[in-house]
Backbone as CSV, one residue per row, in Angstrom:
resi,resn,N_x,N_y,N_z,CA_x,CA_y,CA_z,C_x,C_y,C_z
1,UNK,37.489,88.990,37.108,37.564,89.398,35.714,36.985,90.804,35.561
2,UNK,37.695,91.664,34.866,37.250,93.046,34.663,36.102,93.104,33.662
3,UNK,35.160,93.979,33.952,34.047,94.232,33.043,34.244,95.577,32.365
4,UNK,33.591,95.756,31.244,33.593,97.052,30.562,32.715,98.006,31.354
5,UNK,33.141,99.252,31.469,32.343,100.275,32.137,31.011,100.427,31.415
6,UNK,29.950,100.734,32.163,28.653,101.013,31.546,28.711,102.430,30.978
7,UNK,28.235,102.575,29.747,28.368,103.836,29.017,27.010,104.430,28.684
8,UNK,26.885,105.745,28.881,25.741,106.511,28.396,26.322,107.692,27.630
9,UNK,25.770,107.982,26.460,26.243,109.090,25.642,25.152,110.133,25.493
10,UNK,25.555,111.395,25.479,24.612,112.482,25.243,25.297,113.516,24.358
11,UNK,24.514,114.161,23.492,25.046,115.205,22.628,24.028,116.323,22.514
12,UNK,24.538,117.561,22.443,23.708,118.716,22.136,24.643,119.794,21.586
13,UNK,24.177,120.479,20.559,25.004,121.483,19.870,26.356,120.867,19.551
14,UNK,27.439,121.450,20.039,28.757,120.881,19.754,29.370,120.205,20.986
15,UNK,28.539,119.821,21.961,29.037,119.202,23.184,28.677,117.717,23.209
16,UNK,29.691,116.881,23.375,29.526,115.430,23.409,29.980,114.956,24.788
17,UNK,29.146,114.144,25.459,29.460,113.655,26.806,29.327,112.138,26.839
18,UNK,30.343,111.485,27.373,30.342,110.031,27.537,30.451,109.749,29.035
19,UNK,29.337,109.331,29.639,29.292,109.008,31.061,29.694,107.545,31.238
20,UNK,30.706,107.303,32.079,31.205,105.950,32.320,30.966,105.579,33.778
21,UNK,30.246,104.492,33.993,29.988,103.999,35.340,30.748,102.682,35.519
22,UNK,31.685,102.684,36.444,32.494,101.511,36.753,31.929,100.890,38.026
23,UNK,31.254,99.753,37.914,30.632,99.134,39.090,31.657,98.625,40.092
24,UNK,32.745,98.057,39.578,33.732,97.419,40.467,35.143,97.887,40.150
25,UNK,35.996,97.865,41.161,37.416,98.124,40.927,37.909,97.128,39.892
26,UNK,38.711,97.603,38.949,39.217,96.746,37.873,38.408,96.855,36.594
27,UNK,37.168,97.392,36.670,36.389,97.604,35.447,37.133,98.603,34.571
28,UNK,36.915,98.497,33.261,37.749,99.231,32.319,36.923,99.888,31.212
29,UNK,37.422,100.997,30.728,36.944,101.590,29.482,38.133,101.467,28.541
30,UNK,38.025,100.554,27.577,39.162,100.178,26.730,39.708,101.327,25.902
31,UNK,40.934,101.153,25.478,41.660,102.167,24.729,40.933,102.655,23.496
32,UNK,40.895,103.962,23.365,40.279,104.617,22.221,40.886,106.004,22.105
33,UNK,40.580,106.691,21.031,41.072,108.052,20.863,39.980,108.911,20.251
34,UNK,40.140,110.224,20.366,39.157,111.175,19.861,39.828,112.117,18.866
35,UNK,39.024,112.732,18.019,39.518,113.703,17.051,39.762,115.075,17.667
36,UNK,39.318,115.267,18.904,39.415,116.577,19.543,39.991,116.431,20.945
37,UNK,40.729,117.453,21.417,41.161,117.481,22.812,39.913,117.392,23.683
38,UNK,40.047,116.798,24.861,38.888,116.722,25.751,39.329,116.609,27.202
39,UNK,38.358,116.770,28.089,38.594,116.537,29.501,37.716,115.376,29.950
40,UNK,38.185,114.695,30.962,37.381,113.691,31.641,37.142,114.211,33.045
41,UNK,35.882,114.323,33.403,35.496,114.786,34.734,35.293,113.548,35.606
42,UNK,36.194,113.342,36.544,36.108,112.226,37.478,35.333,112.723,38.691
43,UNK,34.109,112.227,38.862,33.242,112.745,39.925,33.170,111.858,41.163
44,UNK,33.545,110.588,41.015,33.481,109.679,42.163,34.511,108.583,41.989
45,UNK,35.225,108.258,43.061,36.173,107.153,43.034,37.549,107.556,42.532
46,UNK,38.245,106.586,41.951,39.579,106.841,41.418,39.829,105.940,40.220
47,UNK,40.734,106.406,39.346,41.044,105.664,38.122,42.535,105.690,37.852
48,UNK,42.975,104.679,37.125,44.289,104.709,36.498,44.028,105.010,35.035
49,UNK,44.699,106.033,34.508,44.545,106.418,33.115,45.854,106.113,32.399
50,UNK,45.749,105.342,31.336,46.896,104.992,30.503,46.742,105.760,29.195
51,UNK,47.640,106.720,28.945,47.624,107.506,27.717,48.879,107.154,26.931
52,UNK,48.680,106.419,25.838,49.800,105.977,24.994,50.920,105.339,25.818
53,UNK,50.539,104.524,26.799,51.508,103.780,27.602,51.995,104.484,28.858
54,UNK,51.624,105.742,29.053,52.012,106.477,30.265,50.834,106.427,31.241
55,UNK,51.059,105.835,32.422,49.988,105.631,33.396,50.030,106.681,34.500
56,UNK,48.831,107.189,34.861,48.678,108.146,35.944,47.467,107.744,36.768
57,UNK,47.473,108.095,38.052,46.359,107.790,38.941,45.701,109.089,39.373
58,UNK,44.351,109.101,39.371,43.583,110.276,39.749,42.493,109.881,40.728
59,UNK,42.191,110.762,41.683,41.123,110.563,42.659,40.148,111.730,42.558
60,UNK,38.859,111.413,42.629,37.805,112.430,42.515,37.840,113.371,43.702
61,UNK,37.421,114.600,43.508,37.022,115.202,42.239,38.262,115.643,41.467
62,UNK,38.217,115.431,40.159,39.390,115.739,39.336,38.973,115.985,37.899
63,UNK,39.668,116.894,37.223,39.494,117.117,35.792,40.772,116.628,35.118
64,UNK,40.619,115.691,34.201,41.758,115.052,33.531,41.770,115.508,32.072
65,UNK,42.848,116.127,31.638,42.969,116.613,30.258,43.625,115.544,29.395
66,UNK,43.037,115.260,28.226,43.600,114.290,27.295,43.632,114.918,25.904
67,UNK,44.813,114.934,25.305,44.980,115.520,23.976,44.344,114.643,22.903
68,UNK,43.959,115.287,21.804,43.361,114.563,20.688,44.335,113.523,20.136
69,UNK,43.762,112.475,19.582,44.486,111.397,18.914,45.475,110.667,19.816
70,UNK,45.251,110.722,21.130,46.058,109.958,22.078,45.221,108.773,22.567
71,UNK,45.711,107.573,22.356,44.979,106.390,22.801,44.984,106.374,24.328
72,UNK,43.781,106.268,24.925,43.683,106.285,26.381,42.710,105.212,26.872
73,UNK,43.077,104.632,28.015,42.297,103.588,28.670,42.118,103.998,30.125
74,UNK,40.917,103.757,30.670,40.666,104.050,32.086,40.297,102.767,32.807
75,UNK,40.906,102.583,33.959,40.617,101.431,34.799,40.229,101.942,36.183
76,UNK,39.082,101.499,36.683,38.623,101.917,38.013,39.499,101.303,39.091
77,UNK,39.820,102.095,40.092,40.571,101.610,41.238,39.676,101.415,42.452
78,UNK,38.413,101.864,42.343,37.445,101.727,43.434,36.095,101.312,42.863
79,UNK,35.321,100.584,43.650,33.943,100.270,43.278,33.156,101.580,43.160
80,UNK,32.217,101.628,42.219,31.326,102.775,42.095,31.959,104.025,41.512
81,UNK,33.056,103.888,40.786,33.720,105.044,40.181,32.880,105.581,39.019
82,UNK,32.808,106.919,38.907,32.048,107.565,37.836,32.918,108.645,37.204
83,UNK,32.998,108.618,35.869,33.764,109.612,35.118,33.021,109.933,33.832
84,UNK,33.235,111.141,33.314,32.588,111.554,32.065,33.591,112.231,31.158
85,UNK,33.746,111.702,29.928,34.523,112.394,28.903,33.642,113.507,28.348
86,UNK,34.198,114.705,28.234,33.452,115.851,27.728,34.262,116.459,26.592
87,UNK,33.656,116.479,25.393,34.354,116.937,24.202,33.556,118.050,23.550
88,UNK,34.195,119.200,23.335,33.593,120.277,22.555,34.090,120.115,21.126
89,UNK,33.170,119.799,20.225,33.525,119.592,18.823,33.580,120.973,18.173
90,UNK,34.796,121.416,17.861,34.986,122.794,17.414,35.116,122.952,15.912
91,UNK,35.863,122.076,15.267,36.042,122.162,13.823,35.996,120.765,13.251
92,UNK,35.500,120.671,12.049,35.424,119.358,11.423,34.964,119.518,9.995
93,UNK,35.332,118.562,9.180,34.813,118.513,7.822,33.466,117.805,7.798
94,UNK,33.119,117.097,8.875,31.867,116.336,8.933,30.807,117.175,9.638
95,UNK,29.857,117.688,8.895,28.814,118.515,9.490,27.933,117.729,10.440
96,UNK,27.859,116.406,10.289,27.018,115.604,11.180,27.558,115.539,12.599
97,UNK,28.734,116.104,12.858,29.271,116.150,14.211,28.483,117.105,15.100
98,UNK,27.819,118.074,14.513,27.086,119.062,15.282,25.633,118.623,15.405
99,UNK,25.141,118.539,16.623,23.774,118.085,16.881,22.910,119.291,17.226
100,UNK,21.858,119.490,16.468,20.931,120.597,16.685,20.201,120.398,18.015
101,UNK,20.215,121.391,18.916,19.513,121.245,20.197,18.038,120.908,20.036
102,UNK,17.409,121.337,18.936,15.995,121.021,18.708,15.749,119.533,18.501
103,UNK,16.796,118.784,18.197,16.627,117.349,17.957,16.762,116.524,19.230
104,UNK,17.094,117.164,20.363,17.283,116.446,21.627,15.964,116.414,22.391
105,UNK,15.521,115.214,22.795,14.265,115.120,23.560,14.333,115.917,24.863
106,UNK,13.191,116.348,25.349,13.122,117.151,26.572,13.572,116.352,27.788
107,UNK,13.172,115.092,27.886,13.518,114.255,29.033,15.008,113.977,29.066
108,UNK,15.644,114.195,30.225,17.068,113.914,30.361,17.364,112.455,30.048
109,UNK,16.547,111.541,30.569,16.786,110.123,30.304,16.671,109.801,28.826
110,UNK,15.731,110.424,28.137,15.551,110.152,26.719,16.699,110.703,25.892
111,UNK,17.415,111.715,26.413,18.519,112.300,25.660,19.738,111.389,25.629
112,UNK,19.813,110.434,26.544,20.940,109.523,26.549,20.834,108.534,25.414
113,UNK,21.955,108.276,24.794,22.047,107.311,23.724,22.981,106.203,24.180
114,UNK,22.799,105.028,23.646,23.745,103.956,23.948,24.871,104.013,22.933
115,UNK,25.972,103.364,23.217,27.111,103.364,22.304,26.716,102.836,20.923
116,UNK,25.767,101.920,20.869,25.325,101.345,19.601,24.614,102.379,18.723
117,UNK,24.120,103.464,19.313,23.418,104.503,18.560,24.346,105.475,17.842
118,UNK,25.620,105.490,18.215,26.553,106.479,17.698,27.568,105.801,16.766
119,UNK,27.727,106.309,15.541,28.751,105.734,14.650,30.129,105.823,15.292
120,UNK,30.919,104.785,15.154,32.239,104.700,15.792,33.131,105.874,15.413
121,UNK,33.044,106.373,14.191,33.946,107.443,13.777,33.637,108.781,14.435
122,UNK,32.528,108.893,15.167,32.216,110.140,15.868,32.820,110.183,17.258
123,UNK,33.206,109.052,17.808,33.750,109.031,19.148,35.190,108.631,19.089
């Protein structure tokens, strides 16, 4: 049975990063979409990416471009796969999208947020 990828989120200024750790082949990051174009940096392993029903396979190291408002799902093809969605928030009517660097704790570990900490409409 596939498990959901483990997620860590970090934000500073207008940069949003979603680190996905897939422990086992078959683990998944379920379909979602973003308000902004973004890249996914695949640093370890391989994934199948389904973008609005079109499937592609990528092997690390790889930079995967995904257009805004495209529903995408990632499924690990190898144990220990690691990928990070990286989004530069450039324009928005919601000023809360921009995170002041002064509000980010100094410790790298403390800067990570869990998915429960971030309102769904921001991701």
